[in-house]
C-alpha angles and dihedrals in degrees: 000000000000115000132198112234131211109210116235122218116280116221119200116258134185121221115242117226119257122251123255090257092053093048089050091055092045089054092046093054093036092243114159102179147005091271091057089048093053093052093043093050092045091055093047088053092053093048098034087234119191088238091063094100092052094046091048092057090046090048091051090047093053091044093051092049091076145000097226125062119240119263093252092070110109125190092276094052091047093050090050091049092053091044091053092051093048090048092051091051093045098048099038101055110159089019122108087234088069094056090041092052091046091051090051091051092046092051094048093047090054097044108029118064092194092057090042090053095048096048111095108182105205122177089256094050093049089050090061089059090068095225090152092055094048092048094049094046120103117249131027101276107136096345096112091052092047093048091049090047091051091047088050092052093047092048101044102030130053095253137129128216089255092057091058107036132027098193112091092202089064092060096081091049091050093047091047091052088045091056091045090051092047088052090049089049092048091051089047088048091050090049090047090049091050090054091047091052091048092050089044091052088049089049092047091052091047090048090049092051089047092052090047089051090047093048090049091050092049092050090049088051090048091052092048091046092053091048092049089047090053091052092046091052092051091051090046092051089048091052090047091053092048089051091050091048092051091047090058095060110116119251093224091060089051092051091046090051090049091051091047088050090048093051090047093050089048092050089049090051091052093046091050092048091052090051090049090053091049092050090049090053091046091049092049092048088048092049089050091047092051089049092052091047090053088051090049089048091052091049091046088054093054091045090052090050090052090047091051092050090046088052092050091050091046091051090053092049092047088053091051092046090049090054093050092046088052091052094047092047090054090049093048091050091051092051091049093051090049092049092047089050094051092043090054089050090049093053090055093048092050091069094061108034133074132246089264091052089048091057091047092047090048093056090045090050089048094052091046093052092049088052094048093052090048089053091049 
């Protein structure tokens, strides 16, 4: 029998880490995640493998670590997960593993929308969960969990009491549990409503404070706006008075000022024209002077060339004169030496000759000297 499900809310859960023993089993069977464990355990159930017990413990450890399946679970993995839990509940009646597996299935149906959507509780499937046996058994072992599970199925799936149990004597028990559950939900709803009211009051107070702050801010803006408007009006009145004052100036005064300005401008133009003429004259005189300086510079260059040529000629003349003076000096020195030699000889002769001889010698000496100078 196909049923239509109404999805419950899905709170967020965080997976707990596995124990060292479970991690060791995972490593032994090369299992890296919960999905691998589901398929490995499913195969061991089909083949009755000797590793079934170890894998069962690892499966329960993974299942109890969270209430929401990991994201890598596809439809096939989810269906295998549900089938394993139903099998464990079915074959372990009277064993704690049955209640443990039923608890796991109940938690995932309430918290995981994917599991809730893939779970299709037919009459045959519900029969495999042994609800009739648990309700008919003496004592309270497991009854509360079964009654809560039945209430969950009736509430969220399109099922009737007769689709879940076959014993009419169990109906009052289910209805009493349903009423108790409804009371619990009403109490929870009341508690939740009180919390909502408290939060609403807090939010209302926050809103009230926010509005009060907003109104205060608006009032402050209004006051500042009025103050600014008053300043603006004063400035506007001042501008209007200035415009009115300027408007009352006589036209004749404006014309007189314009004429005075025109005369002043004309005088300035004349003054500027005179200055320009003076500058032109100065520039022309400066150009003429520069031209004259260029001519003088050309003449100076020629004069310097002539001076340099004269200096060269003078150097040559000086060299010639120096040579001549050297020669004459040598001649004069030779004549002096000859005269000194002859004078010395005369002095020695004077001591041994007479006065007559002296006269003859003197004439002779005079003739010799004349001949010597003539030779020179």
